[in-house]
N, C-alpha and C positions, 0 to 999 in steps of 0.2 A: 482402935484399930478395927476394921469390917470384919464381921463374919460371913460375909457374900463373897464368893471366888467371882471376881472380875472377868474370868474367861468361861464362866457357864453362859451359854444361849442368851438365856432370858434377863439378864444382868447387863446395864446399860449403865456407862460412865456419865458423870454429869458435869465433871470437871470445867470443860469446854466452857460451859455456860458461864460458871461462876455465879454470882450470887445478885449479879446484877437483874433483876426486873426488867422484863421487855427482851432479854435474849432469845435466841432462839435456835434451834435445829432440827433441820426435817434428817429419818433416815432409813432405807428400806432394810430388811434383813430376814434371812430364812432360816428357820431354827427346828429342830425338831419336835413333834407333838410330844407333851408329858404323857406319863401314865395316866389313865382314868381321863381322859377328857371327852366327858361326854355324859348321857344319860339315858336310862330306861333302854328304849330299842336304836336309839342314834349316837352312835361316838367316832369321834377321829381315833383312827388307827394310830397305836404307838410308834412313834420313829417316822410317820410319815410326815413332809411339809409343809411347815405354818410359815404361811406369808404377813411379814409387817409390814405395814406402809405409818408411820409415826412422826410426829412434833412433839419435840420437847422445847417447853416454853418454859423460862425464868419466872416465877412471880414472887412477891413480897413473902409469902408464907412457905415458898420451898419449888419444885415443879409440876406442872400440869402439861401430864400427857393425854394427847390425843389421837385418833386416825381410825385406821381398820386393820382389822385380821382378816383373812383368807386360809378357809380350810377345806380338806375334801373330807367328807361326811357318809361314812357305812352304815345303814341301818336297815330293820326288818320292817316289812309294812305291818301296820299294828290290825289290819284287815284279814290280809290273805299271807303273811310271812313270807315273802317274796323278797328278795334280796332288792335294796334301793342306794343310790349313792349318788350325791349332788355338792357341787362347791359352795359352799355356807360362807358370805362374810358378815361381819360383825363389828360394832361401832366400839371405840374404847375411847373414857374419858376418864382419867383418875388425877387425882391430885396426891402425890406422895411429898410431905411437909418435909421441912427441916427439923431434926433431933431439938428437944429442948434445951435450954443451955442454963447454968447455973448465975450467979452474979458474978463472975469471974470469965464468964465467956467459954467455960468449957462445958463438953457436951453430961447432961445430968442425967444420971442413972435411976429415971425411976423406977420405982415397983412396978411389975405384973399387972398391966391394965385388964381388966372383964370388960371393958368396953369393945365390943365385936363390929362398933360402927366408925371406930377412930381410925382417919386416914394411913395408908403405909407409908414407911417414914422413910429418907434419905439414909442409907448407913454408909459413911466414910465417901461421900459423892458419888455413892452406886447403889441404883433402884433394880429390882429383881422385878421383872412383868410378869410372872409366870402366874401370878395367882390373879391380877388383872385380865390377861390374857385369858384364862380358865375360865372365871367369872363371864365375862361377855360374849364366849363362844357358849358354854352350857344354856344361858340365857337365851339365846337364841334358837336352839333347837328345841324342835318339835317334840311335844309329850308322846304323841302318838304319828309318829310320819307314815304317811302312806305312797305305794307306786303310784294310785292315779285318784282324782277328786271322786271320783265314782266305782271306785273299787265295789266289787260286789263281797267280796272277803271268803269265808270257810262256811261248809254246811255244820252248823251245831248236833247234825246228827253223826255224820260218820266222816267230816274234816277235809271233804274234797270242795275243789278250790270251783265256785261257783263262777267265774268269768270265764273258766273253761269248758262247762256245760250248763247254760241259761239256763235249761227247763229242767235241772236236777231237782231231785223231791223227795221223799217219803212218805209212806203211807203210814197214819197215824192213827191209833184208837185211841179216844180218855179213857184213862183206867178205870173210870169211875161206872164206863157203859161196857168193862171188857167181859164182866159175868152175863149181859144181855148177847154181845154176839157171838159166845160161845155157846147160846142156847140155839140162836139162829144158825149156828152153824149145824149143830147136831138136828136140826128141825127137816135140814137140805138133806144131810145124809139118809134120812130114814124115807 
């Protein structure tokens, strides 16, 4: 019995494909974005629409899923902290393998594997695409998104947005010379 809910938005039934290598099914689906889909300054808001345009292909080892995912991303510019948004497309390519079987053709319940690189398995003809979609989207998001390539950022002294005031600046004195400038100020007063 499968632990996956066939009604869950990211769960896909592969029974139509059977176990015939070469069988193929294309489908489009719109699902809600899962919690925590993003990293750093760029995120896909929870519940927004995620467009899946996928192809499922039956292969000897399992089901190969390929296609694209489209999401709307919201972020903050890494230089000036202004809001930024865009549509992001990510490619998916993932092999879901059939579970191992014992000598009698029954699903073998292997001990919990510590292998993080093991491909995901098909559970009772169902595959869960949520982790695959999350990995594909998060890996395409920029670590430091910017509103524009030439964004000047913020003033390190006062936090003013430098694009709003290109001539912005502060008079700074090297602290090592502060004592001498105090002497000069005293001479001016005399």
